[in-house]
N, C-alpha and C positions, 0 to 999 in steps of 0.2 A: 511703729513704722518699719523697723528692721524686720520684724516678723512678717509684715505684709510683703516686703521686698523678697524675702526668702521664699514665701509661699508662692509668689508670682513666678519666681525663677524655677521652682520645682514644677509648677504647672506648665511652664513653657517647655521645660525639658521633657515632660511627659507627652505633650502634644507632638514635640519633635520626634520622639521615639516612636509614637504611634504612626506618624506620617512615614517614617522610614520602613515600618513593618506593614504599611497598608497594602502594598502590592502583594498579591497572592503568588506563592511560589509552588511550582510543580516540577516533577522529574518526568521526562519523556524518554521512553526506552523503545527503540525500534529495531535497529540492525547494526551490522558491522560498519565501522568507520570506513569511508571510501565507497560504500555502496550508494545506489541512488536513493534508497529509503533513509539512509543516514542523512544524505543531503536534504531530503524533504523535511526531516526533523529540524535541521538547522534553519531552513527557510521558514518553517512554522514558528520557531522560537523568535526569529527576527520580526515576523508579522505580529506576534503577540506583544513583543516589546514595543513595536511602533504604535500599537493600540493603547499601550500603557496600563492594561488591566492585570496582566498575568506575566510573571517572570518564569521562563522555561529553561531548565537545565537539561541538556542532551546527555543521555547515557548510552554507551555502546552496548550492543547485545550480540549474542551468538545465534539468535534466531527466535522465531515465534514461540516455539515450545518453552524456551527459557522465559520469555516475556510473560506467558500465561502462568507458568509455575510460580513466578515471583508475586503474582497477584494474590496468592494465598498468604503471603507474609508481609507485604508492603502496606504502607499507610494510605491515608486519604489524599496524599499529594502525588500518587503514582498514576501515570498515563502510559499505556503501552499499545503496540500495534500487533495485529494478528488477523488471519482469515477468520471470518465468523464461524465456520465449521469447526475450527480448532477450539474456539471458546465454548461452543456447544458440547464438544467432546469432553472438555474439562468439567463442565457442569454435570455431565452424565457419568463421568468417571470411566470413560472408554478411551480406546486408542492409546496414545502415549501417556495418558494419565491413569490408566487402569491399575498400574502397580503403585501409584502414589496419589490416591484420591484425597481431596481436601474439601471439607464442607464450605470453606470460604469461596470456592470457585462458583458457588451458587449466587454469590454477590457481585459477579462480573456484570458490568453494564456498558452499553455502547454509547459513544458520543457522536462521532461523525465519520463518514467514509473518507478514505484517502485514495490516491491512484491505485488501480488494480494491477495485479501481475497479469500481463497480457502476453499471450502466446504469439510468437512470430516464427513462421517458416520462411526463411530468407534464401532465395535462389539467385545465382548469378544470372543476369538478364539474357546472356547468350547461351544458356544451358538448355533452352527449350522446355522449361518447367513452368506450367501455368496452373497446375492443380496438384493436389497431393498424389493422385494416381501417377502423375508424370515423374515422380521420384523413383519409380521402378528402374533399376539398372544404374542409378546414380549414386554418388558418394555423399553421404550426409553426416555432418558433425553434430552430435547431440551434447557433448560435454559430459561432465560427471558430477554427481553429488548435489545437484541443484534441482529446484522444482521444475525448471524448464527441461532438464535432462530426463527426469523420470516421467514427466508428462509427455514429452516427445516420444519416448520409448513406448509409452502406452498407446499413443496414436498410431505408431508404426504397426503395432500388433492389431489394433482395433480396425484399421482400414486395409487389412490384408497385405501389408507390405513387408511383413516379417520374413527374412530370408531373401527378399527381393531388392533390398537396398544395401549398399555397402556402408557400414557404420565406421566412420573414421575414428581411430584411436588417438584422440588429441583433446586438449583442454579448450574450453570455450574462449579463453583469452586469445587463442591463436586463430580464431574463426575468420576474422577479417583478412588477415594476411594469407591464410590458406585459400580463401575464396579468390583473392586477387591473383594468387600464383597458380590457380587452376588445380590445386591439390584436392579441393572438394567442390562439389556442385551446389551445395546448400548447407545451411546450418539452422539450428533451432535455438532460440533464446526467449526467455521470459522476463519481463520487467515492465515498468510503467512506460507508456509511450508518450512522446517519441523516445525510443531506446538509443542511447549513445552509440552502441556498436552498429546498429542498423543505419543510423545517420552516417557514420563513417563509411560503411560499406556502400551505401547508396551514392555517396559523394565521390568515392574513389574508384569504384568498380562498375556500378550500375547493377541494380538488383530488382527482382520481382518479389514482393511480399505476397505470399500465396493466400488467396481467399478460400474460405470454407463454405460449403452449402449449409443451409439451415438444418438439413437432415443430419449432416455430419456433426454440427454443433450439438444437436439433441443427443446424438449417440455418445458423445463424450461425457454428458451429464454436467458440463460446466456452464458458466454464465456467458451468454452471447454478448459480444462487444464489437463495435464498429470503429476501425481506425479511419478517420476521415481522409478523403482524397487530398493530396498535397502535403500530407504529414511528412513524407519522405521524398527526396529528389526523384523525379520520374514516376511517382505514384499518381496516376491520373484518375483512378476510381477508388471508391470506398473499399476497404478490405474487411470482410467479416471473419472474425476469429473468436477464440474463447478466452476467458479470463478467470482469475481467482480473486474475488473481492477481498480487500483489506480494509480494516476498520480501526479507528482509534478507540480504545476501551479504557475504562477505569473500574472502580468498584463502588459499592454503596457507602464505603468509608469516606468518599469525597462528598463534601457538603454541596447542597443544591446550588448555592450562589457561585461556587467555583465552576461546577459543571456547566451552568448557564453561561458564565463569562467566556469559558473556553469555546463553547459551541457557537455562541453569538459572534465572537471575534473571528473564528475560523471562516464562517460564511460571509461575514462582512469584508474580510481581507482576501477572499479567494480570487477575486478579479486581479488584484495586485500581485498575488502569488503567481497567477497565470502569466503575467507580464514578465516575471522573473524566470519562470520555468514552465514550458508549455504543458508538461504532464499534468499540472493542476487543472487545465482546461477540460480534461476528461472526466472531472468529478462534477456530478450534478445531484440535486435532491432525489432523483429517481433511484439512485443507488441505495437509498435507505431501504428499498425493498429487499436488498440482499442481506440485511442484518437478521441474524438468527438470535432469538432471545430478546430480553428487554433493553430498552434505552433508559439511560439515567433520568431520573425525575427532573433534574435541573435542565438537561438538554431538551426534554420533552416540553418544558415550559417555553423555551425559545421557539421550537418548531411550531407549537400552537400559536404563539404570538405572531410568528412570521407567516402563518397560513400554509406551512409546508406539510404535505400529507405524510403520515406515518402509518405503517401497517398495524393493524389491530394486534397482531402477534408481538409487536415490539413495545406495547404499552404495559 
């Protein structure tokens, strides 16, 4: 009888330990703490926790290149965010990965899209700026060292404004105050929409978010995106702009069950995520078309079950 009691106790302990370990654990690496993309990671972790299937630990990152680089050495619990083009460059051993190629980059697989980096050209509403051409003779703040700054500089050259606009020598963090004080006429920022600094500027100063023509979007080579009317105070019409898609990735080291659970939970929780932060409302299944390269088999299982169309190139 004593042996039976001991055996039962051991079995109970084993079941208890199994239950404690039953929840899948993953690490999610996205961006610097304090950034909007770090906040998104926190929101995703909370959504996964609420669903009860996956426990997500958020890890700070110095940027997408670092995220992709670590895919070559991390295990099956690693999830990271990056633009699809950067993951493609890693697989091809080009761009920032040319000097440090890794055969494991070929194992990178997509899970689901997250809010895109969205270009905003934001002008003071009384500056008489209704199009990119109207920036001629005006003072524009581009900022430094960010995607928005480099992309904005590219557009200035692309649309014949080089030498025709005054580029303010200031950091993007000063943009809203500079706009309010009349030191600048417009600024460029890139981030998920609605962007906090644009919300602040629209509420405190009154702004025009400049819309681009479809021809201009095509010239940039970027993805067309529409910021719906009413996103910002005073914005009465849709704004057409460009974006850089961002995707949550993992590698083939992640098992199919975990990839399935992550993807399923994301889409099932997306509506609640949108109630917490409106930038999630800009994510929809059509954004799967922006994925370059294959989707993880576990995620594909969910998309097929849910009847969500996936490009043939992603299979």
